[in-house]
C-alpha positions, 0 to 999 in steps of 0.5 A: 209544256215548258218547265219554267222558273226562277231563283235569286242569290243574294250577296252583300259584298259582291259586284255585278262584275264578280257575279257575272264572272262566276256564271260566264266561267263556263268551263268551271261549271263542273265545279258548281253546277249540279250534275254537270260533268263537263263544259267545254267551249268549242267556239267563241265569236264576239259575245257568243260562246258555243259550249259542248255540255255533258250532264248526268246523274245515275243512268241519265247521260246527256250531251248537248250544245248550247250558245251563251250570249254575254252582255257583261256585266248584266246578262248572260243568256244561254239557249239551246235546242240540241240533244234532249232539248226542244227548247232551252233558255236560261237568263242570268241577270247580275247587279251589285249584290244580286243574281237572278236566274229565269229558265224555260226548258222543254225536253224532247222526251216526255219521260225526261220532261217528267223527270225534270219537272220532279227534280227542278226544285232540288236542282234550283236549291243546289244551284243556289247553294253551289253558286253561293259556295263558289262565290264564297271560294273565289271571293270570301264570305 
C-alpha cells in the first residue's frame, strides 16, 4: 500500500520563481531536506535531471536514483523506482506566495514501509519548517 500525502508552505513575499529555485537546487538538499546526506546531479538532459541521492538516519542508510522533471517555474516532479523504492513520486507546485507538494511512496521492504508510515508526519513537519528556513535564509523573512 502506497503512502501518500500533501503539504503546503505559504510565503507572502516570494514569487513562484524564487520558490521553484529553492526546490530545483537539488545539490543543496542536504542543507534543508530532512535526513538528506547528499544529492548529486549525475546527468542533465533538457528539463530532466538524474540525481544520485543518499538519505539516512540512525541505522537506516539509503542510496537511490531519482529523475526530476522541471516545468519552471510552476512544477517540479521527482520520480524513482530505484533502491528502497518500488515507486516514488513527489510533485512540487509553485505559485506566487505558495508551495504545494504531493507525494506517493511505495517501499520495497515492508519494514521500511512501516517505518515510513510512522515517520511521515514528522518528515512533513520538518520539510515545511526547513523549506521555510531555507527561503528566509536566501530571501529574508
